[in-house]
PyMOL Python script that loads the backbone (N, CA, C, O; Angstrom):
from pymol import cmd

cmd.read_pdbstr("""\
ATOM      1  N   MET A   1     164.363 158.773  88.996  1.00  0.00           N
ATOM      2  CA  MET A   1     163.472 159.345  89.996  1.00  0.00           C
ATOM      3  C   MET A   1     162.149 158.581  90.009  1.00  0.00           C
ATOM      4  O   MET A   1     161.631 158.185  88.965  1.00  0.00           O
ATOM      5  N   LYS A   2     161.630 158.390  91.183  1.00  0.00           N
ATOM      6  CA  LYS A   2     160.349 157.704  91.336  1.00  0.00           C
ATOM      7  C   LYS A   2     159.201 158.635  90.991  1.00  0.00           C
ATOM      8  O   LYS A   2     159.327 159.858  91.055  1.00  0.00           O
ATOM      9  N   ALA A   3     158.101 158.041  90.630  1.00  0.00           N
ATOM     10  CA  ALA A   3     156.864 158.789  90.412  1.00  0.00           C
ATOM     11  C   ALA A   3     155.778 158.122  91.238  1.00  0.00           C
ATOM     12  O   ALA A   3     155.892 156.952  91.603  1.00  0.00           O
ATOM     13  N   THR A   4     154.747 158.856  91.523  1.00  0.00           N
ATOM     14  CA  THR A   4     153.640 158.332  92.311  1.00  0.00           C
ATOM     15  C   THR A   4     152.458 158.086  91.387  1.00  0.00           C
ATOM     16  O   THR A   4     152.128 158.923  90.546  1.00  0.00           O
ATOM     17  N   LYS A   5     151.818 156.917  91.553  1.00  0.00           N
ATOM     18  CA  LYS A   5     150.677 156.573  90.717  1.00  0.00           C
ATOM     19  C   LYS A   5     149.517 156.157  91.613  1.00  0.00           C
ATOM     20  O   LYS A   5     149.699 155.426  92.587  1.00  0.00           O
ATOM     21  N   VAL A   6     148.329 156.631  91.271  1.00  0.00           N
ATOM     22  CA  VAL A   6     147.110 156.240  91.975  1.00  0.00           C
ATOM     23  C   VAL A   6     146.308 155.339  91.042  1.00  0.00           C
ATOM     24  O   VAL A   6     146.011 155.713  89.907  1.00  0.00           O
ATOM     25  N   ASP A   7     145.963 154.158  91.525  1.00  0.00           N
ATOM     26  CA  ASP A   7     145.116 153.231  90.769  1.00  0.00           C
ATOM     27  C   ASP A   7     143.670 153.672  90.961  1.00  0.00           C
ATOM     28  O   ASP A   7     143.076 153.446  92.015  1.00  0.00           O
ATOM     29  N   LYS A   8     143.117 154.296  89.946  1.00  0.00           N
ATOM     30  CA  LYS A   8     141.765 154.858  90.060  1.00  0.00           C
ATOM     31  C   LYS A   8     140.683 153.782  90.183  1.00  0.00           C
ATOM     32  O   LYS A   8     139.576 154.066  90.640  1.00  0.00           O
ATOM     33  N   ASP A   9     140.999 152.552  89.778  1.00  0.00           N
ATOM     34  CA  ASP A   9     140.042 151.458  89.952  1.00  0.00           C
ATOM     35  C   ASP A   9     139.949 151.034  91.416  1.00  0.00           C
ATOM     36  O   ASP A   9     138.902 150.564  91.861  1.00  0.00           O
ATOM     37  N   LEU A  10     141.033 151.198  92.160  1.00  0.00           N
ATOM     38  CA  LEU A  10     141.043 150.843  93.578  1.00  0.00           C
ATOM     39  C   LEU A  10     140.625 151.996  94.482  1.00  0.00           C
ATOM     40  O   LEU A  10     140.057 151.775  95.551  1.00  0.00           O
ATOM     41  N   CYS A  11     140.903 153.217  94.059  1.00  0.00           N
ATOM     42  CA  CYS A  11     140.648 154.397  94.892  1.00  0.00           C
ATOM     43  C   CYS A  11     139.166 154.489  95.266  1.00  0.00           C
ATOM     44  O   CYS A  11     138.285 154.328  94.422  1.00  0.00           O
ATOM     45  N   ILE A  12     138.916 154.751  96.553  1.00  0.00           N
ATOM     46  CA  ILE A  12     137.539 154.911  97.032  1.00  0.00           C
ATOM     47  C   ILE A  12     137.199 156.381  97.288  1.00  0.00           C
ATOM     48  O   ILE A  12     136.096 156.697  97.733  1.00  0.00           O
ATOM     49  N   GLY A  13     138.143 157.271  97.007  1.00  0.00           N
ATOM     50  CA  GLY A  13     137.876 158.707  97.128  1.00  0.00           C
ATOM     51  C   GLY A  13     137.788 159.215  98.549  1.00  0.00           C
ATOM     52  O   GLY A  13     137.064 160.175  98.812  1.00  0.00           O
ATOM     53  N   CYS A  14     138.506 158.598  99.472  1.00  0.00           N
ATOM     54  CA  CYS A  14     138.412 159.027 100.869  1.00  0.00           C
ATOM     55  C   CYS A  14     139.123 160.364 101.115  1.00  0.00           C
ATOM     56  O   CYS A  14     138.792 161.066 102.070  1.00  0.00           O
ATOM     57  N   GLY A  15     140.091 160.724 100.271  1.00  0.00           N
ATOM     58  CA  GLY A  15     140.780 161.996 100.402  1.00  0.00           C
ATOM     59  C   GLY A  15     141.896 162.035 101.420  1.00  0.00           C
ATOM     60  O   GLY A  15     142.471 163.099 101.651  1.00  0.00           O
ATOM     61  N   LEU A  16     142.221 160.918 102.035  1.00  0.00           N
ATOM     62  CA  LEU A  16     143.270 160.887 103.045  1.00  0.00           C
ATOM     63  C   LEU A  16     144.610 161.340 102.475  1.00  0.00           C
ATOM     64  O   LEU A  16     145.342 162.085 103.126  1.00  0.00           O
ATOM     65  N   CYS A  17     144.930 160.897 101.276  1.00  0.00           N
ATOM     66  CA  CYS A  17     146.210 161.269 100.662  1.00  0.00           C
ATOM     67  C   CYS A  17     146.294 162.779 100.449  1.00  0.00           C
ATOM     68  O   CYS A  17     147.356 163.375 100.630  1.00  0.00           O
ATOM     69  N   CYS A  18     145.191 163.387 100.070  1.00  0.00           N
ATOM     70  CA  CYS A  18     145.162 164.839  99.861  1.00  0.00           C
ATOM     71  C   CYS A  18     145.393 165.576 101.171  1.00  0.00           C
ATOM     72  O   CYS A  18     146.061 166.609 101.203  1.00  0.00           O
ATOM     73  N   GLY A  19     144.841 165.042 102.245  1.00  0.00           N
ATOM     74  CA  GLY A  19     145.035 165.647 103.549  1.00  0.00           C
ATOM     75  C   GLY A  19     146.460 165.514 104.047  1.00  0.00           C
ATOM     76  O   GLY A  19     146.964 166.394 104.745  1.00  0.00           O
ATOM     77  N   ILE A  20     147.108 164.421 103.694  1.00  0.00           N
ATOM     78  CA  ILE A  20     148.482 164.188 104.124  1.00  0.00           C
ATOM     79  C   ILE A  20     149.464 164.964 103.255  1.00  0.00           C
ATOM     80  O   ILE A  20     150.414 165.553 103.770  1.00  0.00           O
ATOM     81  N   CYS A  21     149.246 164.970 101.963  1.00  0.00           N
ATOM     82  CA  CYS A  21     150.201 165.600 101.045  1.00  0.00           C
ATOM     83  C   CYS A  21     149.468 166.268  99.882  1.00  0.00           C
ATOM     84  O   CYS A  21     149.492 165.776  98.754  1.00  0.00           O
ATOM     85  N   GLY A  22     148.829 167.374 100.170  1.00  0.00           N
ATOM     86  CA  GLY A  22     148.089 168.120  99.161  1.00  0.00           C
ATOM     87  C   GLY A  22     148.961 168.728  98.077  1.00  0.00           C
ATOM     88  O   GLY A  22     148.456 169.156  97.039  1.00  0.00           O
ATOM     89  N   GLU A  23     150.281 168.769  98.311  1.00  0.00           N
ATOM     90  CA  GLU A  23     151.187 169.286  97.284  1.00  0.00           C
ATOM     91  C   GLU A  23     151.306 168.332  96.108  1.00  0.00           C
ATOM     92  O   GLU A  23     151.696 168.744  95.015  1.00  0.00           O
ATOM     93  N   VAL A  24     150.975 167.057  96.318  1.00  0.00           N
ATOM     94  CA  VAL A  24     151.115 166.041  95.272  1.00  0.00           C
ATOM     95  C   VAL A  24     149.757 165.483  94.853  1.00  0.00           C
ATOM     96  O   VAL A  24     149.540 165.226  93.669  1.00  0.00           O
ATOM     97  N   PHE A  25     148.844 165.292  95.800  1.00  0.00           N
ATOM     98  CA  PHE A  25     147.563 164.644  95.516  1.00  0.00           C
ATOM     99  C   PHE A  25     146.404 165.626  95.534  1.00  0.00           C
ATOM    100  O   PHE A  25     146.408 166.596  96.292  1.00  0.00           O
ATOM    101  N   ARG A  26     145.410 165.364  94.691  1.00  0.00           N
ATOM    102  CA  ARG A  26     144.163 166.112  94.673  1.00  0.00           C
ATOM    103  C   ARG A  26     143.059 165.166  94.225  1.00  0.00           C
ATOM    104  O   ARG A  26     143.322 164.080  93.708  1.00  0.00           O
ATOM    105  N   MET A  27     141.831 165.592  94.431  1.00  0.00           N
ATOM    106  CA  MET A  27     140.684 164.816  93.975  1.00  0.00           C
ATOM    107  C   MET A  27     140.298 165.311  92.583  1.00  0.00           C
ATOM    108  O   MET A  27     140.260 166.516  92.333  1.00  0.00           O
ATOM    109  N   ASN A  28     140.014 164.376  91.683  1.00  0.00           N
ATOM    110  CA  ASN A  28     139.630 164.764  90.325  1.00  0.00           C
ATOM    111  C   ASN A  28     138.109 164.903  90.224  1.00  0.00           C
ATOM    112  O   ASN A  28     137.401 164.763  91.222  1.00  0.00           O
ATOM    113  N   GLU A  29     137.620 165.176  89.034  1.00  0.00           N
ATOM    114  CA  GLU A  29     136.187 165.406  88.833  1.00  0.00           C
ATOM    115  C   GLU A  29     135.343 164.163  89.096  1.00  0.00           C
ATOM    116  O   GLU A  29     134.144 164.271  89.353  1.00  0.00           O
ATOM    117  N   GLN A  30     135.956 162.991  89.035  1.00  0.00           N
ATOM    118  CA  GLN A  30     135.241 161.743  89.304  1.00  0.00           C
ATOM    119  C   GLN A  30     135.278 161.367  90.788  1.00  0.00           C
ATOM    120  O   GLN A  30     134.783 160.307  91.171  1.00  0.00           O
ATOM    121  N   GLY A  31     135.860 162.228  91.621  1.00  0.00           N
ATOM    122  CA  GLY A  31     135.936 161.956  93.049  1.00  0.00           C
ATOM    123  C   GLY A  31     137.012 160.969  93.425  1.00  0.00           C
ATOM    124  O   GLY A  31     136.965 160.371  94.500  1.00  0.00           O
ATOM    125  N   LYS A  32     137.980 160.793  92.553  1.00  0.00           N
ATOM    126  CA  LYS A  32     139.100 159.882  92.805  1.00  0.00           C
ATOM    127  C   LYS A  32     140.369 160.705  92.977  1.00  0.00           C
ATOM    128  O   LYS A  32     140.494 161.800  92.430  1.00  0.00           O
ATOM    129  N   ALA A  33     141.299 160.168  93.738  1.00  0.00           N
ATOM    130  CA  ALA A  33     142.577 160.859  93.943  1.00  0.00           C
ATOM    131  C   ALA A  33     143.441 160.726  92.697  1.00  0.00           C
ATOM    132  O   ALA A  33     143.336 159.764  91.937  1.00  0.00           O
ATOM    133  N   GLU A  34     144.294 161.723  92.515  1.00  0.00           N
ATOM    134  CA  GLU A  34     145.285 161.663  91.452  1.00  0.00           C
ATOM    135  C   GLU A  34     146.543 162.379  91.924  1.00  0.00           C
ATOM    136  O   GLU A  34     146.488 163.314  92.722  1.00  0.00           O
ATOM    137  N   ALA A  35     147.667 161.919  91.414  1.00  0.00           N
ATOM    138  CA  ALA A  35     148.933 162.593  91.681  1.00  0.00           C
ATOM    139  C   ALA A  35     149.112 163.629  90.577  1.00  0.00           C
ATOM    140  O   ALA A  35     149.438 163.284  89.441  1.00  0.00           O
ATOM    141  N   TYR A  36     148.898 164.896  90.912  1.00  0.00           N
ATOM    142  CA  TYR A  36     148.931 165.945  89.896  1.00  0.00           C
ATOM    143  C   TYR A  36     150.261 166.687  89.848  1.00  0.00           C
ATOM    144  O   TYR A  36     150.521 167.436  88.906  1.00  0.00           O
ATOM    145  N   GLN A  37     151.095 166.488  90.847  1.00  0.00           N
ATOM    146  CA  GLN A  37     152.419 167.089  90.884  1.00  0.00           C
ATOM    147  C   GLN A  37     153.432 166.004  91.256  1.00  0.00           C
ATOM    148  O   GLN A  37     153.116 165.110  92.042  1.00  0.00           O
ATOM    149  N   PRO A  38     154.634 166.071  90.706  1.00  0.00           N
ATOM    150  CA  PRO A  38     155.649 165.108  91.117  1.00  0.00           C
ATOM    151  C   PRO A  38     156.123 165.403  92.538  1.00  0.00           C
ATOM    152  O   PRO A  38     156.120 166.552  92.981  1.00  0.00           O
ATOM    153  N   GLU A  39     156.523 164.362  93.237  1.00  0.00           N
ATOM    154  CA  GLU A  39     157.068 164.567  94.569  1.00  0.00           C
ATOM    155  C   GLU A  39     158.469 165.155  94.442  1.00  0.00           C
ATOM    156  O   GLU A  39     159.086 165.103  93.378  1.00  0.00           O
ATOM    157  N   ASN A  40     158.953 165.708  95.531  1.00  0.00           N
ATOM    158  CA  ASN A  40     160.314 166.230  95.565  1.00  0.00           C
ATOM    159  C   ASN A  40     160.956 165.803  96.868  1.00  0.00           C
ATOM    160  O   ASN A  40     160.327 165.126  97.682  1.00  0.00           O
ATOM    161  N   ALA A  41     162.196 166.190  97.071  1.00  0.00           N
ATOM    162  CA  ALA A  41     162.928 165.772  98.268  1.00  0.00           C
ATOM    163  C   ALA A  41     162.243 166.253  99.545  1.00  0.00           C
ATOM    164  O   ALA A  41     162.330 165.593 100.581  1.00  0.00           O
ATOM    165  N   GLU A  42     161.572 167.384  99.479  1.00  0.00           N
ATOM    166  CA  GLU A  42     160.952 167.947 100.674  1.00  0.00           C
ATOM    167  C   GLU A  42     159.660 167.256 101.073  1.00  0.00           C
ATOM    168  O   GLU A  42     159.340 167.209 102.261  1.00  0.00           O
ATOM    169  N   ASN A  43     158.902 166.714 100.114  1.00  0.00           N
ATOM    170  CA  ASN A  43     157.622 166.090 100.469  1.00  0.00           C
ATOM    171  C   ASN A  43     157.607 164.576 100.252  1.00  0.00           C
ATOM    172  O   ASN A  43     156.553 163.948 100.358  1.00  0.00           O
ATOM    173  N   GLN A  44     158.756 163.990  99.953  1.00  0.00           N
ATOM    174  CA  GLN A  44     158.805 162.549  99.701  1.00  0.00           C
ATOM    175  C   GLN A  44     158.353 161.742 100.926  1.00  0.00           C
ATOM    176  O   GLN A  44     157.712 160.702 100.769  1.00  0.00           O
ATOM    177  N   GLY A  45     158.669 162.193 102.115  1.00  0.00           N
ATOM    178  CA  GLY A  45     158.215 161.511 103.324  1.00  0.00           C
ATOM    179  C   GLY A  45     156.703 161.543 103.462  1.00  0.00           C
ATOM    180  O   GLY A  45     156.092 160.555 103.870  1.00  0.00           O
ATOM    181  N   ALA A  46     156.095 162.679 103.123  1.00  0.00           N
ATOM    182  CA  ALA A  46     154.640 162.796 103.194  1.00  0.00           C
ATOM    183  C   ALA A  46     153.975 161.919 102.138  1.00  0.00           C
ATOM    184  O   ALA A  46     152.918 161.339 102.388  1.00  0.00           O
ATOM    185  N   VAL A  47     154.593 161.818 100.954  1.00  0.00           N
ATOM    186  CA  VAL A  47     154.061 160.928  99.920  1.00  0.00           C
ATOM    187  C   VAL A  47     154.096 159.484 100.411  1.00  0.00           C
ATOM    188  O   VAL A  47     153.136 158.739 100.217  1.00  0.00           O
ATOM    189  N   GLN A  48     155.197 159.087 101.043  1.00  0.00           N
ATOM    190  CA  GLN A  48     155.284 157.727 101.565  1.00  0.00           C
ATOM    191  C   GLN A  48     154.240 157.504 102.651  1.00  0.00           C
ATOM    192  O   GLN A  48     153.657 156.423 102.734  1.00  0.00           O
ATOM    193  N   GLU A  49     154.000 158.501 103.474  1.00  0.00           N
ATOM    194  CA  GLU A  49     152.955 158.393 104.505  1.00  0.00           C
ATOM    195  C   GLU A  49     151.580 158.203 103.858  1.00  0.00           C
ATOM    196  O   GLU A  49     150.772 157.407 104.336  1.00  0.00           O
ATOM    197  N   ALA A  50     151.320 158.929 102.776  1.00  0.00           N
ATOM    198  CA  ALA A  50     150.050 158.779 102.058  1.00  0.00           C
ATOM    199  C   ALA A  50     149.926 157.371 101.478  1.00  0.00           C
ATOM    200  O   ALA A  50     148.857 156.763 101.539  1.00  0.00           O
ATOM    201  N   ILE A  51     151.008 156.860 100.920  1.00  0.00           N
ATOM    202  CA  ILE A  51     151.008 155.496 100.380  1.00  0.00           C
ATOM    203  C   ILE A  51     150.691 154.500 101.493  1.00  0.00           C
ATOM    204  O   ILE A  51     149.840 153.624 101.338  1.00  0.00           O
ATOM    205  N   ASP A  52     151.386 154.650 102.612  1.00  0.00           N
ATOM    206  CA  ASP A  52     151.198 153.722 103.734  1.00  0.00           C
ATOM    207  C   ASP A  52     149.822 153.843 104.375  1.00  0.00           C
ATOM    208  O   ASP A  52     149.317 152.871 104.937  1.00  0.00           O
ATOM    209  N   SER A  53     149.205 155.026 104.300  1.00  0.00           N
ATOM    210  CA  SER A  53     147.923 155.275 104.959  1.00  0.00           C
ATOM    211  C   SER A  53     146.717 154.954 104.103  1.00  0.00           C
ATOM    212  O   SER A  53     145.608 154.855 104.629  1.00  0.00           O
ATOM    213  N   CYS A  54     146.892 154.789 102.806  1.00  0.00           N
ATOM    214  CA  CYS A  54     145.752 154.539 101.918  1.00  0.00           C
ATOM    215  C   CYS A  54     145.038 153.255 102.349  1.00  0.00           C
ATOM    216  O   CYS A  54     145.656 152.191 102.396  1.00  0.00           O
ATOM    217  N   PRO A  55     143.747 153.347 102.664  1.00  0.00           N
ATOM    218  CA  PRO A  55     143.038 152.180 103.193  1.00  0.00           C
ATOM    219  C   PRO A  55     142.838 151.047 102.181  1.00  0.00           C
ATOM    220  O   PRO A  55     142.547 149.915 102.567  1.00  0.00           O
ATOM    221  N   VAL A  56     142.993 151.349 100.897  1.00  0.00           N
ATOM    222  CA  VAL A  56     142.807 150.303  99.878  1.00  0.00           C
ATOM    223  C   VAL A  56     144.073 150.069  99.051  1.00  0.00           C
ATOM    224  O   VAL A  56     144.030 149.402  98.017  1.00  0.00           O
ATOM    225  N   SER A  57     145.198 150.621  99.513  1.00  0.00           N
ATOM    226  CA  SER A  57     146.498 150.449  98.835  1.00  0.00           C
ATOM    227  C   SER A  57     146.439 150.826  97.360  1.00  0.00           C
ATOM    228  O   SER A  57     146.952 150.107  96.503  1.00  0.00           O
ATOM    229  N   ALA A  58     145.806 151.965  97.074  1.00  0.00           N
ATOM    230  CA  ALA A  58     145.652 152.406  95.688  1.00  0.00           C
ATOM    231  C   ALA A  58     146.813 153.265  95.204  1.00  0.00           C
ATOM    232  O   ALA A  58     146.872 153.603  94.022  1.00  0.00           O
ATOM    233  N   ILE A  59     147.736 153.623  96.087  1.00  0.00           N
ATOM    234  CA  ILE A  59     148.853 154.494  95.728  1.00  0.00           C
ATOM    235  C   ILE A  59     150.152 153.704  95.795  1.00  0.00           C
ATOM    236  O   ILE A  59     150.373 152.929  96.725  1.00  0.00           O
ATOM    237  N   ALA A  60     151.007 153.911  94.797  1.00  0.00           N
ATOM    238  CA  ALA A  60     152.278 153.204  94.782  1.00  0.00           C
ATOM    239  C   ALA A  60     153.329 154.036  94.065  1.00  0.00           C
ATOM    240  O   ALA A  60     153.008 154.941  93.294  1.00  0.00           O
ATOM    241  N   TRP A  61     154.586 153.716  94.330  1.00  0.00           N
ATOM    242  CA  TRP A  61     155.698 154.298  93.577  1.00  0.00           C
ATOM    243  C   TRP A  61     155.816 153.525  92.270  1.00  0.00           C
ATOM    244  O   TRP A  61     155.588 152.316  92.228  1.00  0.00           O
ATOM    245  N   GLU A  62     156.167 154.221  91.232  1.00  0.00           N
ATOM    246  CA  GLU A  62     156.508 153.536  89.987  1.00  0.00           C
ATOM    247  C   GLU A  62     157.744 154.204  89.414  1.00  0.00           C
ATOM    248  O   GLU A  62     157.957 155.402  89.602  1.00  0.00           O
ATOM    249  N   ASP A  63     158.563 153.418  88.709  1.00  0.00           N
ATOM    250  CA  ASP A  63     159.812 153.954  88.154  1.00  0.00           C
ATOM    251  C   ASP A  63     159.578 154.548  86.788  1.00  0.00           C
ATOM    252  O   ASP A  63     160.513 155.048  86.164  1.00  0.00           O
TER     253      ASP A  63
END
""", "prot")
cmd.dss("prot")
cmd.show_as("cartoon", "prot")
cmd.util.cbc("prot")
cmd.orient("prot")
């Protein structure tokens, strides 16, 4: 199963991923996005949309 990872060094804290898929992404105390829940079959499309929409490509799938 794939997992979602946010590169906190690249993240600019725009919150777009949280708006697209709040079930998986949230903003942490440092104002950066994090994947706090694993994706599932129902929200995998939204996770991919968040990955594709990230303006700095800070989100990726990892095995």
